[in-house]
C-alpha positions in Angstrom: -15.6 4.6 -5.1 -13.1 6.3 -2.8 -10.4 7.3 -5.3 -12.0 7.4 -8.8 -9.1 9.5 -10.1 -6.6 6.7 -9.4 -8.6 4.3 -11.5 -9.0 6.9 -14.3 -5.3 7.5 -14.3 -4.6 3.7 -14.5 -7.0 3.4 -17.4 -5.3 6.4 -19.1 -1.9 4.8 -18.8 -3.1 1.6 -20.6 -4.6 3.5 -23.6 -1.6 4.2 -25.9 -1.7 5.8 -29.3 0.1 3.6 -31.8 2.1 6.7 -33.1 3.1 7.9 -29.6 5.8 6.6 -27.4 4.3 3.7 -25.5 3.6 4.9 -21.9 5.2 3.1 -19.1 3.2 1.7 -16.3 3.0 4.3 -13.5 4.3 2.6 -10.3 1.8 2.7 -7.4 3.9 5.3 -5.4 3.8 7.7 -8.4 0.0 7.1 -8.8 -0.6 7.9 -5.2 1.7 10.9 -5.5 -0.1 12.1 -8.6 -3.4 11.9 -6.8 -2.0 13.9 -3.9 -0.5 16.5 -6.1 -3.8 16.9 -7.9 -5.6 17.5 -4.6 -3.0 20.0 -3.4 -3.2 21.8 -6.7 -7.0 21.9 -6.5 -6.7 23.5 -3.0 -4.5 26.2 -4.4 -6.9 26.8 -7.3 -9.8 27.1 -4.9 -7.9 29.7 -3.0 -7.0 31.6 -6.1 -10.6 31.5 -7.4 -12.0 32.8 -4.1 -12.8 36.3 -3.0 -10.2 35.9 -0.2 -7.4 35.8 -2.8 -8.0 39.4 -3.8 -7.4 40.5 -0.2 -4.0 38.8 0.0 -0.8 40.7 0.0 1.2 40.6 -3.3 3.9 38.4 -1.8 1.3 35.7 -0.8 -0.3 35.9 -4.2 3.2 35.4 -5.7 3.8 32.5 -3.4 0.6 30.8 -4.4 1.5 31.1 -8.1 5.0 29.7 -7.5 3.5 26.8 -5.5 1.1 26.0 -8.3 3.9 26.3 -10.8 6.1 24.0 -8.7 3.3 21.4 -8.6 2.9 21.7 -12.3 6.6 21.1 -12.7 6.5 18.0 -10.5 3.6 16.5 -12.6 5.4 17.3 -15.8 8.5 15.5 -14.5 6.3 12.4 -13.8 4.7 12.8 -17.3 8.1 13.0 -19.0 9.2 9.8 -17.3 6.0 7.7 -17.7 3.4 9.2 -20.1 3.2 12.6 -21.7 -0.6 12.4 -21.5 -0.5 12.6 -17.7 -0.2 16.4 -17.5 -3.3 17.3 -19.5 -5.2 14.7 -17.5 -3.8 16.2 -14.3 -4.9 19.7 -15.3 -8.4 18.5 -16.1 -8.7 16.5 -12.9 -7.4 19.5 -10.8 -9.9 21.9 -12.5 -12.8 19.4 -11.8 -11.7 18.9 -8.2 -11.5 22.7 -7.6 -15.1 23.0 -8.6 -16.5 20.3 -6.4 -18.8 22.0 -3.8 -17.7 19.7 -1.0 -14.0 20.5 -1.7 -14.7 24.2 -1.7 -16.7 24.0 1.5 -13.8 22.1 3.2 -11.3 24.8 2.0 -13.6 27.5 3.4 -14.1 25.8 6.8 -10.5 24.7 7.3 -8.6 27.6 5.8 -11.0 30.4 5.1 -9.9 29.6 1.5 -6.4 31.0 1.7 -5.6 31.5 5.4 -5.1 29.5 8.7 -1.6 28.3 7.7 -2.6 26.9 4.3 0.4 28.5 2.5 2.9 27.2 5.0 1.4 23.7 4.8 1.6 23.9 1.0 5.2 25.1 1.0 6.2 22.1 3.2 4.2 19.7 1.1 5.6 20.9 -2.2 9.2 20.8 -0.9 8.7 17.3 0.5 7.1 16.1 -2.7 10.0 17.4 -4.8 12.5 15.6 -2.5 10.6 12.3 -2.6 10.0 12.5 -6.4 13.7 13.2 -7.1 14.8 10.4 -4.9 12.2 8.0 -6.3 13.1 8.8 -9.9 16.8 8.5 -9.2 16.2 4.9 -8.1 14.4 4.0 -11.3 16.1 2.5 -14.3 16.8 5.1 -16.9 15.8 7.8 -14.5 15.4 11.2 -16.1 
């Protein structure tokens, strides 16, 4: 299965606690966005968990933390709109993805964990994601 996280997210959205606010169905663009945010956050986590992180200048460490926080904020925004249970699921999925040996190997080979333009790519990605999410939510009924 190519995208098991998408199916797990879909299953999570249909499991509603009777005492909780009934979750809304996550539209496909948000599901895809959530998957991409999870993968990006996992990449940042791999960098921060690596030995390369300790050798980064303070400003780059600060940037990594801000980027991770910005991704968390984007996912929380999606969760507030659609289902509060999304954020804990996102965190769990990110943490699992950040421990996958093949993902760690890819980060090592492509970015030496934290280098080779990874920070610049992540800055652009997070900025673009925020713009797209804000626009998408503004077009939804009862957008928050």
